[in-house]
C-alpha positions in Angstrom: 94.7 129.4 97.5 93.2 126.7 95.2 96.4 126.8 93.1 98.4 126.1 96.2 96.4 123.0 97.0 96.6 121.9 93.4 100.4 122.1 93.7 100.2 120.1 96.9 98.2 117.4 95.2 100.7 117.1 92.4 103.5 116.8 94.9 101.7 114.0 96.8 101.1 112.2 93.4 104.9 112.0 93.0 105.5 110.3 96.3 105.2 106.6 97.4 101.5 106.1 98.0 101.8 105.2 101.7 104.1 108.1 102.4 101.7 110.5 100.5 98.9 109.3 102.6 100.7 109.9 105.9 101.6 113.5 104.7 98.0 114.2 103.7 96.9 113.1 107.3 99.5 115.2 108.9 98.5 118.2 106.9 94.9 117.8 108.1 96.3 117.5 111.7 98.1 120.8 111.2 95.0 122.6 109.9 96.4 122.8 106.3 93.3 122.2 104.3 90.5 124.2 102.6 87.5 125.0 104.7 84.1 124.3 103.3 81.1 126.8 103.2 77.9 125.8 104.9 75.9 123.2 102.9 72.8 124.0 101.0 69.9 122.5 103.1 68.6 120.7 100.0 71.5 118.2 100.3 70.6 117.3 103.9 69.0 114.0 104.9 67.8 112.4 108.2 68.7 108.7 108.4 68.8 106.4 111.5 68.0 109.5 113.7 71.1 111.3 112.4 71.2 114.6 110.5 73.5 114.4 107.5 74.2 117.9 106.2 75.2 116.5 102.9 75.4 112.9 101.5 79.1 112.8 100.7 81.3 110.8 103.2 84.8 109.9 103.6 85.2 106.1 103.4 86.9 104.0 105.9 90.6 103.5 105.1 91.8 107.1 105.1 91.6 108.0 108.8 92.3 104.6 110.2 92.9 105.7 113.8 90.6 108.7 114.3 93.3 111.2 113.9 91.4 113.9 111.8 87.7 113.4 111.7 87.1 117.0 112.7 89.3 118.3 109.9 87.6 116.1 107.4 84.1 117.4 108.4 85.4 121.0 108.3 86.7 120.3 104.8 83.2 119.6 103.6 82.3 115.9 104.1 78.8 115.3 105.4 80.2 112.4 107.5 83.3 110.4 108.1 83.9 106.7 108.7 87.1 106.1 110.6 88.9 102.7 110.8 89.1 99.9 110.0 89.8 99.4 113.8 90.9 96.1 115.3 90.8 95.2 119.0 94.5 95.0 119.4 97.2 97.0 117.6 98.6 95.3 114.6 101.1 96.5 111.9 99.3 95.0 108.9 101.1 93.4 105.9 104.7 94.1 105.0 105.6 97.2 102.9 105.3 98.1 100.1 101.6 97.4 100.3 100.0 100.1 98.2 100.2 100.6 94.4 98.8 103.4 92.3 98.0 103.6 88.6 97.2 107.1 87.2 96.3 105.3 83.9 93.6 103.3 85.5 92.6 105.9 88.2 93.0 103.1 90.7 94.8 101.8 93.7 95.6 98.3 94.9 96.2 97.9 98.6 97.1 94.9 100.7 97.4 96.9 104.0 95.9 94.1 106.1 94.0 96.2 108.7 97.0 98.2 110.1 95.5 99.7 113.2 96.5 101.3 116.5 93.6 99.4 118.1 90.4 100.2 119.9 91.8 102.0 122.9 93.9 104.5 121.0 90.9 105.5 118.9 88.6 105.6 121.9 91.1 108.0 123.6 91.0 110.4 120.7 87.2 110.3 120.3 86.4 111.1 123.9 86.7 114.8 122.8 85.1 114.1 119.4 84.1 117.0 117.2 80.5 117.6 116.4 79.3 115.8 113.3 78.6 112.3 112.1 81.5 109.9 112.8 81.0 106.2 111.9 83.4 103.6 113.1 84.5 100.7 111.0 85.2 97.5 112.9 87.4 94.7 111.9 89.1 91.5 113.4 92.8 90.9 114.2 94.6 88.7 111.8 95.5 86.1 114.4 92.2 86.2 116.3 90.8 82.9 117.5 87.3 84.3 117.6 86.7 86.9 114.8 83.1 87.4 115.6 84.2 88.1 119.1 86.5 90.9 117.8 83.5 92.7 116.4 81.7 92.3 119.7 84.7 93.9 121.5 84.5 96.8 119.1 80.8 97.3 119.8 81.4 97.1 123.5 84.4 99.5 123.5 83.3 102.1 120.9 79.5 102.4 121.1 79.6 105.5 123.3 81.6 107.5 120.7 80.1 106.2 117.4 77.5 107.8 115.3 77.1 104.5 113.7 79.1 101.2 113.6 80.1 99.2 110.5 80.8 95.5 110.5 83.5 95.1 107.9 83.6 91.5 106.7 84.6 92.2 103.2 88.3 93.2 103.1 90.3 90.8 100.9 93.6 91.5 102.8 92.9 89.4 106.0 92.9 85.8 105.1 89.5 84.1 105.6 87.7 87.3 106.6 85.3 87.2 103.6 84.2 83.8 104.8 82.1 85.6 107.4 79.8 86.7 104.6 78.6 83.0 104.3 74.9 83.3 105.5 75.1 80.8 108.4 78.3 82.4 109.7 77.0 85.9 109.1 73.8 85.1 110.9 75.7 84.0 114.0 78.0 87.0 113.9 75.1 89.5 113.6 73.2 87.8 116.5 76.2 88.3 118.7 76.6 91.9 117.4 72.9 92.7 118.1 73.2 91.2 121.6 76.2 93.4 122.3 74.4 96.6 121.4 72.6 98.1 124.4 68.9 98.9 123.9 67.8 102.6 123.7 70.4 104.9 122.2 72.6 102.3 120.6 74.1 103.5 117.3 72.9 102.1 114.0 74.6 98.9 112.9 75.7 98.6 109.2 77.4 95.8 107.3 79.9 96.4 104.5 79.8 93.9 101.6 82.4 92.8 99.0 81.7 93.4 95.3 82.9 90.0 94.4 79.9 88.2 95.8 78.0 86.0 93.3 74.7 87.3 92.2 73.1 84.1 93.2 74.4 84.4 96.7 73.1 88.0 97.4 69.4 87.2 98.1 70.2 84.9 101.0 72.9 87.2 102.4 70.4 90.1 102.2 67.7 88.0 103.9 70.0 87.2 106.9 70.9 90.9 107.2 67.3 92.0 107.2 66.4 89.2 109.7 68.9 90.5 112.1 67.6 94.1 112.0 70.8 95.6 110.5 70.1 99.2 109.9 71.9 99.7 106.6 74.5 98.4 104.1 77.6 99.7 102.5 78.2 98.5 98.9 81.0 97.9 98.3 84.5 97.2 99.5 87.5 96.7 97.2 87.6 94.0 94.6 90.0 91.1 93.7 89.0 91.4 90.0 91.3 93.0 87.4 89.1 93.4 84.5 89.9 96.0 81.9 93.0 97.4 83.6 95.4 99.3 81.2 98.6 99.0 83.4 99.8 95.4 83.1 102.3 95.6 85.9 99.8 97.3 88.2 97.2 94.5 87.4 99.6 91.9 88.8 99.8 93.4 92.2 97.9 91.5 94.9 95.3 93.1 97.1 92.0 95.0 96.8 91.4 97.2 93.9 89.7 100.5 94.3 88.9 103.5 92.0 87.6 104.0 88.6 87.5 100.3 87.5 85.3 99.5 90.5 82.6 102.0 89.6 80.4 99.8 87.3 80.5 96.5 89.2 80.0 98.2 92.5 77.1 100.3 91.2 75.4 97.3 89.6 75.7 95.4 92.9 74.3 98.4 94.7 71.3 98.4 92.5 70.6 94.8 93.0 70.8 95.2 96.8 68.4 98.0 96.5 66.0 95.9 94.7 66.4 93.0 97.1 65.7 95.3 100.0 62.8 96.9 98.2 64.4 100.3 98.9 63.5 100.0 102.6 67.1 99.8 103.9 69.3 102.8 103.6 72.4 102.1 101.5 75.7 103.8 101.2 77.2 103.6 97.7 81.0 103.4 97.5 83.3 102.3 94.7 84.9 104.3 91.9 83.4 107.8 92.5 85.6 110.4 90.8 83.1 113.0 89.7 79.7 114.5 90.5 78.2 112.3 87.7 79.5 109.2 89.4 77.9 110.2 92.8 74.6 110.9 91.2 74.7 107.6 89.5 75.2 105.8 92.8 72.1 107.7 94.2 70.0 106.8 91.2 71.1 103.2 91.6 69.8 103.2 95.2 72.3 104.9 97.5 71.0 107.3 100.1 74.6 108.3 100.8 77.9 108.0 99.1 81.5 107.5 100.2 84.8 108.1 98.4 88.5 107.8 99.0 90.5 106.7 96.0 88.9 109.5 93.8 90.5 112.0 96.3 93.9 110.7 95.6 93.6 111.6 92.0 91.2 114.6 92.2 92.0 116.2 95.5 89.7 117.6 98.2 88.1 119.8 95.7 86.1 116.8 94.4 83.9 117.0 97.5 82.7 120.4 96.6 82.2 119.5 92.8 80.1 116.5 93.9 77.9 118.6 95.9 77.4 121.1 93.1 76.5 118.4 90.7 73.9 117.0 93.1 72.4 120.4 93.5 72.3 120.8 89.8 70.3 117.5 89.5 67.9 118.8 92.2 67.3 121.9 90.2 66.9 120.1 86.9 64.3 117.9 88.5 62.5 120.8 90.1 62.6 119.0 93.4 63.5 120.1 96.9 65.6 117.1 98.1 67.6 114.2 96.9 64.9 111.7 98.0 63.1 111.4 94.6 66.4 110.6 92.9 67.2 107.6 95.2 66.9 104.4 93.2 65.1 105.8 90.2 67.5 104.0 87.9 68.1 100.9 90.0 66.4 98.8 87.4 68.7 100.0 84.6 71.8 99.5 86.8 70.8 96.1 88.0 70.8 94.9 84.4 74.2 96.2 83.5 76.7 93.6 82.4 
């Protein structure tokens, strides 16, 4: 059976990236995917009142419209983040809008929040499968009140979300990253917090860009903590093109994800861990393509990790390999959980250049 899925992976690699993505989603809708065995309890964590059976999540961007969260959970992910969802449907940027480089193990996308909108996702999630399903919220490209778009997402989707993510870090919606400026971010988060109902409201997370200047991070983190945000996702795609081997690929516009993002995103993760003094749960994402990469994110300060681009090149089997590597680390350390590994090398990673 594994050979069959390897062949399917090779076939998808030969297709246009956006067509390959749609075929992958459809195969999940049809139930064509490997089922995972139950997780080793040593991989489990409890964060924000949620039980994560393992720390490996599907990042936002794959299941944009909540079509296959149940299939992804059954395939072995500990949690799934759907979206990015915008209030109103929008088609995103013109095609072609995804480029793939096997030489760099990377993807550049300029999708621009293509989304079926809140209501379509809400209809699918009324009968949501068991498991942790986060919802990544964005703003419509032509919105006159982008902060209000996040409020609309909270108001519409709180009842079906395990957690909510404020995505202000995509580079493909003009001006969106301006919402990371401390004063603007403060106003946005105050409105978001006011929209969340007291009691059983889902945790609120913020997803940051890896291109933020080191000098700007302390004030941004201060604002986030002051607004009682529950966690951070570090990081989104990058506009940098450092060290790419494929010159034609490097000239593509959009956000870069995959292997070249691993070091800068992990360094930023460690710095955020230090700034929050390890008191705010972090999700590490960016360039994970092996179990060693996932472990490095955890040692840099992540309680959970997410991946997407690595799956394009490695297939769904990567999820199981990551979990086995984390279990090996637990056994080498003669410990019972991942907790002692979280942040133990943050100082080393924060100093990386």
